[in-house]
LUMKE-212618 format. One line per 8 residues: number of its first residue (from 0); for each residue x, y, z of C-alpha. Coordinates in steps of 0.001 Angstrom, whole numbers, plus 500000, padded with zeros to 6 digits. Layout:
# LUMKE-212618
NUM	X/Y/Z | ...
END
This chain:
# LUMKE-212618
0	502580/978074/462597 | 502876/975748/459670 | 502969/972549/461693 | 499749/973241/463656 | 498038/974192/460402 | 499111/970953/458722 | 497976/969004/461782 | 494589/970736/461719
8	494128/970039/458017 | 495172/966398/458496 | 492790/966000/461421 | 489967/967460/459368 | 490613/965046/456525 | 490699/962086/458908 | 487491/963193/460598 | 485744/963576/457259
16	486874/960094/456275 | 485533/958705/459525 | 482237/960476/459012 | 482011/959109/455467 | 482836/955583/456663 | 480279/955800/459473 | 477682/957126/457059 | 478353/954308/454606
24	478194/951783/457422 | 474935/953198/458747 | 473524/953284/455230 | 474514/949666/454636 | 473025/948732/458008 | 469732/950399/457129 | 469611/948634/453773 | 470438/945322/455436
32	467737/945771/458087 | 465210/946644/455402 | 466029/943791/452997 | 467254/941018/455303 | 463803/939576/456007 | 462650/940010/452424 | 465694/938207/451102 | 465379/935311/453534
40	461665/934850/452848 | 462270/934914/449105 | 465114/932399/449531 | 462823/930109/451536 | 460202/930352/448790 | 462776/929524/446101 | 463993/926480/448011 | 460453/925157/448382
48	459751/925518/444664 | 463068/923867/443808 | 462465/920943/446194 | 458954/920211/444989 | 460228/919857/441425 | 463494/918080/442149 | 462369/915933/445103 | 460599/913287/443059
56	463128/913427/440209 | 465648/911658/442426 | 463697/908482/441732 | 464754/908465/438090 | 467820/910721/438026 | 471311/909356/438674 | 473133/912647/438077 | 475676/913913/440582
64	474518/917511/440210 | 470910/916590/440978 | 471999/914766/444115 | 474293/917582/445234 | 471850/920456/444764 | 469017/918480/446350 | 471242/917836/449348 | 472141/921538/449638
72	468512/922671/449287 | 467229/920086/451779 | 469797/921057/454429 | 469243/924785/453850 | 465432/924849/453838 | 464785/924474/457576 | 467518/926857/458852 | 466393/929586/456436
80	462759/929338/457598 | 463750/929270/461290 | 466085/932242/460825 | 463303/934190/459117 | 460964/933520/462022 | 463685/934815/464341 | 463990/938040/462338 | 460227/938620/462519
88	460229/938003/466281 | 463150/940393/466758 | 461410/943145/464773 | 458181/942810/466724 | 459852/942767/470145 | 461958/945839/469333 | 458957/947882/468220 | 457168/949885/470916
96	453754/949346/469298 | 453813/946720/466505 | 450037/947014/466017 | 450427/950599/464807 | 452850/949700/462040 | 451164/947960/459107 | 454532/946766/457752 | 455221/944855/460974
104	451702/943446/460886 | 452348/942305/457318 | 455647/940727/458390 | 453791/938866/461128 | 451428/937574/458436 | 454454/935917/456781 | 455178/933733/459846 | 452576/930981/459174
112	453854/930639/455601 | 457323/929946/456987 | 455731/927264/459151 | 454246/925808/455955 | 457764/925789/454490 | 459013/923852/457505 | 456406/921240/456647 | 458209/920803/453353
120	456851/919839/449923 | 455063/916526/449482 | 457659/915195/447027 | 460448/915015/449620 | 460323/914459/453361 | 463688/912747/453842 | 466857/913162/451828 | 468311/909907/453166
128	467002/907044/455281 | 468836/908475/458276 | 466546/911516/458191 | 463569/909296/459018 | 465260/908373/462281 | 465316/912070/463263 | 461529/912335/463549 | 461741/913144/467276
136	464035/916094/466549 | 461529/917410/464017 | 458716/916899/466541 | 460537/919126/469036 | 461150/921644/466253 | 457411/921568/465476 | 456586/922445/469076 | 459136/925257/469316
144	458477/926841/465910 | 454716/926591/466349 | 455169/928326/469717 | 457258/931073/468095 | 454613/931554/465394 | 451817/931875/467954 | 453991/934319/469915 | 454369/936451/466787
152	450611/936231/466242 | 449808/937503/469737 | 452360/940316/469486 | 450747/941605/466286 | 447127/940892/467220 | 444821/943891/466780 | 441565/942194/465820 | 441844/943094/462134
160	440854/940819/459271 | 444531/940250/458524 | 445060/938768/461999 | 442125/936414/461523 | 443601/935231/458243 | 446954/934777/459987 | 445394/932469/462588 | 443879/930277/459865
168	447206/929970/458068 | 448930/929063/461354 | 446583/926107/461787 | 447323/924979/458209 | 451072/925310/458834 | 450929/923283/462053 | 448976/920525/460302 | 451402/920440/457356
176	454465/920315/459608 | 452728/917665/461722 | 452218/915566/458590 | 455926/915682/457886 | 456779/914564/461413 | 454235/911728/461205 | 455589/910523/457847 | 459159/910558/459181
184	457995/908559/462204 | 456126/905864/460271 | 459051/905573/457809 | 461667/905076/460522 | 463197/901607/460620 | 461526/900358/463816 | 458082/901759/463046 | 458235/900574/459426
192	459172/897071/460537 | 456429/896973/463166 | 453804/898286/460744 | 454182/895261/458455 | 451711/892514/459506 | 453252/889197/460512 | 452249/885779/459242 | 450105/884888/462228
200	448195/881731/462929 | 444825/881416/464630 | 445600/877895/465873 | 445732/878705/469597 | 442379/880496/469533 | 440752/877708/467549 | 442159/875084/469925 | 440582/876875/472869
208	437227/877146/471086 | 437428/873476/470124 | 438017/872430/473746 | 435052/874480/475004 | 432662/873200/472332 | 433661/869597/472923 | 432998/870079/476643 | 429519/871299/475733
216	428853/868117/473771 | 429364/869364/470225 | 431099/867269/467605 | 433863/869461/466162 | 435109/868941/462593 | 438027/871157/461455 | 437687/872611/457978 | 440514/874458/456229
224	439684/877321/453896 | 442477/878163/451483 | 443201/881892/451333 | 443544/883163/447789 | 445605/886327/447596 | 444193/889103/445500 | 447568/889826/443940 | 447670/886392/442324
232	444717/887212/440074 | 444499/890976/439773 | 447011/891308/436929 | 445144/888949/434593 | 443193/891576/432663 | 440920/890225/430008 | 442409/890212/426521 | 445947/891002/427651
240	448973/889057/426397 | 452022/889375/428663 | 454323/887108/426645 | 454946/889381/423637 | 457532/892132/423329 | 456337/895721/423680 | 457185/896453/420046 | 454594/893928/418844
248	451667/895477/420736 | 449169/898087/419622 | 448469/901181/421699 | 445327/899653/423222 | 447128/896404/424050 | 450017/898369/425549 | 447554/900342/427656 | 446007/897158/429071
256	449432/895657/429691 | 450486/898716/431694 | 447372/898414/433862 | 448111/894738/434482 | 451720/895535/435389 | 450659/898179/437901 | 448048/895910/439474 | 450523/893052/439816
264	453203/895325/441264 | 450767/896885/443734 | 449727/893467/444988 | 453277/892087/445187 | 454823/895036/447005 | 452352/894682/449886 | 453984/891292/450501 | 457590/891839/449456
272	458000/895072/451388 | 458991/892703/454190 | 462331/892305/452396 | 463149/895981/452908 | 462709/895461/456654 | 464705/892174/456619 | 461656/890144/457652 | 460839/886572/456643
280	458448/885445/453947 | 456313/882334/453638 | 456530/879600/451037 | 453062/880574/449850 | 454389/884056/449034 | 457113/882454/446962 | 454714/880193/445063 | 452320/883071/444439
288	455003/885400/443032 | 456382/882646/440813 | 452870/881978/439511 | 452359/885677/438734 | 455634/886024/436823 | 455361/882688/435049 | 455001/883074/431289 | 455629/886824/431429
296	457880/888625/428990 | 461183/889908/430414 | 460037/893491/429753 | 456895/892897/431801 | 458897/891341/434638 | 461326/894263/434839 | 458490/896791/434590 | 456737/895162/437563
304	459968/895421/439555 | 460355/899084/438549 | 456848/899916/439748 | 457391/898131/443059 | 460620/900011/443732 | 458958/903280/442713 | 456245/902657/445288 | 458884/901946/447942
312	460627/905224/447096 | 457355/907100/447615 | 456820/905352/450945 | 460299/906049/452316 | 461124/909489/450931 | 457837/911330/450229 | 454478/912025/451890 | 452808/909248/449933
320	451421/907666/453101 | 449561/910892/453849 | 448596/911861/450309 | 447153/908434/449482 | 444455/908767/452161 | 441125/910566/452071 | 442346/912771/454916 | 445472/913787/453043
328	443653/914525/449803 | 440897/916439/451593 | 443368/918454/453661 | 445274/919554/450572 | 442077/920579/448825 | 440928/922486/451930 | 444262/924273/452379 | 444334/925216/448698
336	440767/926579/448848 | 441526/928396/452103 | 444665/929936/450558 | 442590/931118/447585 | 440054/932580/450025 | 442817/934335/451983 | 444222/935734/448758 | 440792/937026/447729
344	440128/938619/451127 | 443617/940105/451170 | 442982/941692/447785 | 439645/943108/448892 | 440994/944390/452201 | 442241/947929/452709 | 445780/946974/451757 | 446107/949523/449000
352	445046/952345/451286 | 447948/951656/453649 | 451444/952958/453228 | 453038/949539/453015 | 455958/948959/450679 | 455085/947532/447243 | 457922/945037/447734 | 456304/943691/450912
360	452951/943437/449175 | 454575/941617/446270 | 456225/939113/448627 | 452881/938574/450380 | 451140/937803/447107 | 454040/935539/446165 | 453724/933643/449459 | 450014/933086/448876
368	450563/932067/445261 | 453299/929565/446112 | 451169/928094/448920 | 448327/927508/446440 | 450760/926102/443884 | 452314/923642/446366 | 448933/922182/447269 | 447827/922024/443627
376	451058/920283/442666 | 450539/917800/445497 | 447090/916916/444140 | 448550/916539/440651 | 451341/914366/442079 | 448663/912196/443681 | 446649/911932/440460 | 449647/910623/438515
384	450628/907978/441083 | 450418/904266/440315 | 448304/903666/443411 | 445550/905967/442152 | 445637/904210/438772 | 445167/900834/440489 | 442279/902206/442550 | 440593/903561/439405
392	440940/900159/437724 | 439380/898334/440693 | 436493/900795/440921 | 436052/900685/437103 | 436393/904456/436690 | 437689/904000/433166 | 436971/907533/431917 | 439127/909119/434606
400	441793/906512/433875 | 441760/907410/430182 | 442185/911100/431006 | 445163/910433/433292 | 446760/908187/430682 | 446270/910917/428066 | 447965/913514/430304 | 450793/911179/431330
408	450930/907831/429469 | 451515/904891/431773 | 454178/903311/429578 | 456236/906542/429565 | 456391/907032/433324 | 459941/907095/434678 | 460307/905084/437854 | 464104/904756/437868
416	467021/906056/435858 | 467323/902957/433679 | 471116/903308/433817 | 473999/901541/435459 | 477192/903274/436579 | 480559/902316/435105 | 484051/902661/436568 | 487201/901952/434567
424	489898/901057/437056 | 492698/901101/434499 | 491701/904575/433301 | 491782/905758/436903 | 495232/904240/437367 | 496461/906049/434241 | 495146/909357/435645 | 493614/910389/432329
432	491492/913126/433927 | 492655/915935/436167 | 491271/918781/438236 | 492705/922287/438353 | 493266/921838/442112 | 495060/918480/441985 | 497977/919642/444103 | 495734/921050/446824
440	493780/917806/446915 | 496998/915819/447220 | 498140/917969/450132 | 494801/917397/451862 | 494953/913688/450894 | 491570/913967/449184 | 492722/913431/445613 | 491700/909774/445329
448	488353/910134/447117 | 487332/913060/444870 | 488948/912344/441527 | 487587/908799/441399 | 484135/910281/440725 | 485494/911764/437489 | 485824/908237/436117 | 482205/907287/436763
456	480064/907145/433635 | 476612/905701/433025 | 475394/903133/430532 | 471783/902424/429658 | 470388/899096/430832 | 469352/897720/427458 | 466605/895227/426726 | 469279/892735/425660
464	470869/892894/429097 | 467476/892576/430808 | 466725/889508/428715 | 469981/887726/429596 | 469519/888582/433298 | 466045/887005/433337 | 467356/883975/431431 | 470252/883642/433884
472	467909/883780/436891 | 465585/881211/435373 | 468573/878946/434691 | 469847/879329/438265 | 466321/878702/439541 | 466206/875434/437594 | 469498/874468/439277 | 467974/875346/442691
480	470950/877507/443606 | 471763/881198/443827 | 474748/881290/446197 | 477439/880524/443613 | 479672/883205/442122 | 481013/881587/438993 | 481591/877947/439840 | 478320/876803/438272
488	479115/878116/434792 | 482723/876912/435047 | 481505/873414/435867 | 479019/873583/433002 | 481848/874294/430518 | 484258/871920/432279 | 486676/874723/433192 | 486536/874424/436976
496	489890/872667/437269 | 491630/875283/435171 | 489865/878514/436211 | 488318/877557/439535 | 491073/879267/441516 | 489770/882677/440352 | 486354/882223/441983 | 487640/880641/445199
504	489313/883872/446310 | 487479/886517/448303 | 484634/887984/446281 | 486034/891504/445980 | 489388/890107/444899 | 487672/887946/442282 | 485914/891061/440928 | 489202/892912/440410
512	490916/889877/438852 | 488083/889158/436438 | 487819/892864/435611 | 491500/893002/434612 | 491143/889792/432613 | 488048/891160/430861 | 489803/894413/429989 | 492744/892493/428538
520	490436/890288/426480 | 488330/893233/425288 | 491368/895275/424208 | 493412/893133/421812 | 495826/894603/419323 | 493528/893626/416478 | 490046/894645/417603 | 488431/892685/414781
528	489636/889449/416363 | 486921/889794/419000 | 484216/888827/416508 | 485691/887108/413422 | 483712/887968/410302 | 483706/884400/408982 | 481504/883187/411826 | 477795/882572/411419
536	475585/885646/411925 | 473790/884088/414899 | 477092/883191/416570 | 478525/886672/415923 | 475448/888300/417486 | 475741/885987/420463 | 479424/886854/420932 | 478683/890569/420623
544	475922/890273/423223 | 478252/888631/425734 | 481028/891107/424890 | 478646/893859/425904 | 477560/891930/428993 | 481152/891397/430105 | 482078/895032/429563 | 479155/896696/431353
552	478857/894218/434228 | 482593/894158/434952 | 482757/897951/435123 | 479497/898057/437102 | 480708/895670/439809 | 484018/897546/440017 | 481969/900733/440461 | 480141/899140/443381
560	483460/897953/444813 | 484992/901438/444638 | 482029/903765/445299 | 479515/901614/447251 | 481438/898704/448818 | 478734/898254/451482 | 476443/896827/448791 | 478831/893918/448219
568	479368/890947/450566 | 481406/891691/453672 | 485106/891824/452896 | 488011/894206/452623 | 486939/895726/449341 | 488624/899070/449873 | 491938/897376/450647 | 491675/895216/447530
576	490992/898249/445380 | 493849/900245/446884 | 496265/897360/446418 | 495224/896859/442799 | 495480/900584/442167 | 498928/900846/443810 | 500243/897853/441927 | 498926/899074/438588
584	500368/902542/439179 | 503747/900998/440024 | 503657/899004/436800 | 502720/901995/434647 | 505358/904159/436344 | 507979/901496/435656 | 506922/901384/432016 | 507128/905146/431822
592	510640/905177/433294 | 511730/902518/430780 | 510412/904638/427914 | 512182/907688/429294 | 515470/905800/429523 | 515139/904684/425924 | 514771/908304/424861 | 517875/909488/426713
600	521335/909811/425311 | 524361/909655/427635 | 522008/909765/430633 | 520502/913143/429695 | 517129/913755/428065 | 517282/915687/424828 | 515918/919202/424977 | 513409/918717/422189
608	512138/915503/423791 | 511648/917315/427086 | 509722/920108/425369 | 507639/917586/423462 | 506810/915700/426650 | 505906/918934/428478 | 503597/920051/425660 | 501884/916657/425466
616	501257/916698/429225 | 499745/920183/429033 | 497520/919203/426110 | 496401/916052/427929 | 495475/918038/431042 | 493517/920606/429023 | 491612/917873/427199 | 490858/916063/430437
624	489542/919262/432046 | 487356/920019/429021 | 485873/916530/428863 | 488030/914086/427017 | 486875/911953/424107 | 485951/908464/425255 | 487507/906902/422152 | 490876/908462/422987
632	490653/907083/426528 | 489781/903637/425252 | 492677/903655/422791 | 495118/904604/425539 | 493760/901873/427810 | 494080/899446/424920 | 497774/900344/424499 | 498435/899843/428203
640	496541/896537/428167 | 498808/895396/425341 | 501829/896295/427477 | 500373/894317/430375 | 500014/891247/428177 | 503530/891568/426822 | 505401/892460/430021 | 503699/890538/432857
648	505165/887044/433216 | 502152/884783/433727 | 504192/881593/433878 | 505044/882194/437522 | 502768/880526/440064 | 502149/883268/442606 | 498975/881800/444070 | 501050/879902/446648
656	502538/883029/448223 | 501694/883142/451925 | 501480/886917/452052 | 498368/888896/451281 | 497402/887659/447831 | 495561/890865/447110 | 498924/892464/446307 | 499151/890204/443262
664	495749/890893/441725 | 497354/892516/438684 | 499397/889395/438037 | 496382/887170/438688 | 494311/889198/436238 | 496956/888792/433536 | 497240/885072/434339 | 493469/884647/434077
672	493423/886533/430754 | 496106/884238/429320 | 494165/881169/430468 | 490982/882500/428882 | 492799/883154/425619 | 493768/879488/425566 | 490099/878635/424981 | 490159/878384/421214
680	486406/878597/420632 | 485450/882305/420671 | 481802/881543/421337 | 482590/879332/424329 | 485028/881847/425805 | 482728/884858/425614 | 479559/883021/426640 | 481436/881613/429645
688	482702/885056/430639 | 479302/886667/430118 | 477417/884169/432233 | 480125/884223/434894 | 479666/887977/435305 | 475904/887417/435483 | 476453/884795/438179 | 478649/887213/440139
696	475974/889897/439761 | 473250/887647/441185 | 475539/886555/444026 | 476245/890184/444973 | 472544/891086/444748 | 471486/888212/446993 | 474028/889071/449696 | 473186/892783/449956
704	470929/893829/452841 | 467596/895504/452215 | 468538/898796/453894 | 471361/899397/451406 | 468975/898803/448529 | 466609/901348/450106 | 469391/903923/450232 | 470035/903608/446508
712	466421/904374/445580 | 467101/908092/446071 | 470039/907995/443635 | 468045/906916/440620 | 467993/903251/441604 | 470546/900498/441056 | 470468/897547/438695 | 471635/895453/441651
720	468440/896357/443529 | 466251/895294/440614 | 468084/891973/440361 | 467753/891478/444137 | 463972/892002/444144 | 463600/889901/441000 | 465501/887054/442669 | 463134/887291/445632
728	460125/886990/443318 | 461684/883873/441824 | 462151/882423/445335 | 465943/882818/445198 | 466535/884237/448667 | 467061/883003/452198 | 464055/885017/453428 | 461599/882212/452602
736	461839/880395/455946 | 458213/880153/457105 | 457300/876541/456302 | 453542/876676/456804 | 451564/878857/454484 | 448971/881092/456114 | 445456/879761/455904 | 442029/880403/457362
744	440701/877531/459456 | 437055/877131/460399 | 435419/874849/462934 | 432145/873186/461946 | 429959/872213/464897 | 427597/869255/464522
END
């Protein structure tokens, strides 16, 4: 009797548990079905708002977090909108009579707004250049998603005013998505290259006309009309001085200078956009750009380059090609006005009398409000563009120009980050920074590829550096060369015989060697010996300037070698870096083992020394995880540099080894540092090193292809890209290969 009773009680408890579990599951399922669509629509809205704000910030933001979250939002936006359309379709097809349910009709009204989201905000159409090549995929998506939206519209059609409003929003969504597909198509590599006009000649046509006229008895006299490019004159605003520094100008003079800079940049980029498509330029283009930049202050020259690259970013990564037309501006104004009209009609309709959920009504109002905001922001984005400012100057609409300058001053516009990345190879070799998941990364063999980004910092590109770069380019231009990577300055200081071996190696190997030598020279035991106090003030300032130049450019080129090796000349950059890293780690490990042996007694480490070492390691890891002080890092690197100088035997001649010489870059760097220290004159040594790094920078810039420069525009821009375009304006590129300048030829018949 007892056993059956226990079994019955146990079965009852189990059944009640099952009922409770099924009830909780059914309740969760009901909540999910009710809130799934709302959550996805709200997520799609949030992504659109985030992208419209962050999309254009990529032009002047070099932060890793900005890049990462933009990438996540861009990849998530389309799937979320498509999934939401699928949920709406599923709800309508499952309902026996969707026209009788106002909630389903309201959900169908959301479909065209999701199509608007697929069109994307105007500040970002492509995350990377590769996205422009996928225009055909987006075109097929436009056809399918537009078809799904129309299918939803017909399922919910009941002839009400809400359905009529839905049809109007569908048309706006199709047009907006079509704009995105068109922009991706015209920005793709082939279409972009074909859209740039070639330097054509009308000689064949004129020869045919000449032959016909001569047969008719006319006397034909050729007459050449020289074509004067508008860009050569449009930056010469009356009363503007482009030779003074910005600090010496008044607000009115600075305002005029900014207008001249934008006009010059707008005219030059129409010609030099050929570089981004790897097309050739004419000698007339070279002479014209040199004439425009001649006599300009270095700040003006760099500002013109910044504006040009900002325009190229808008062309390649935004809807600038659509916005900058009358059709694009008019369409945005019409869509915004239509959205306001829809919102007004929706408010006046019998929405409140229906039993729809307040949450659904709130999401509907939010969809309409965001749609209006996106179009208004697009018009504001257009108003603050450099192209509109140039158009206002040409049409002499000075009052509108003054208003725009008051809202957003021209001289404060950010067109790139203004920073250059830095990578300290020796700090990376010392493993000064750690992640909490180091062991997992080592098991997955991802530790080096991930942790190397912890050692990337950013330095501001100062006016002093800009000045020396312009001076270096002008000096190289006077020498009619730009393909050297250090030999020119070594010959100038008569050091080619002694130091020439360091620049005759492969370029990436030379970067690592000169970086090590620079670190050793910048980290002496007595830091005051860098700039002796007894020197003249002018000489000390000159040495300090080149100290800074050596430090930032050496770490910048190493950053390119480690993070973006495709921007450097073709070589085995990754292998060089790995060899240098392995060799340095071996050296530091050997030094550590020597120190450990010195601390041992009878072959066993003392207990208190072991505890001390364990505590110091834990403290170092905690500090590295919390963001270590840069001064502490520099002091540790300085100590290790001192050990390199004292322990590496530079008297050996290892340059004759037949094996891969990249395995000896650490030795070569120490050898080069010792040879540089033999130059007794501090001014000569540091000026030589500074200009050699500048020469290596210009060599790397000239050898990088245009497509890699385009890719960096979305990461806040690179100093290397600015130097590359500046070299092209000075005529220091192999792209000037069209010997005959374009001209207009007329035939005079007598």
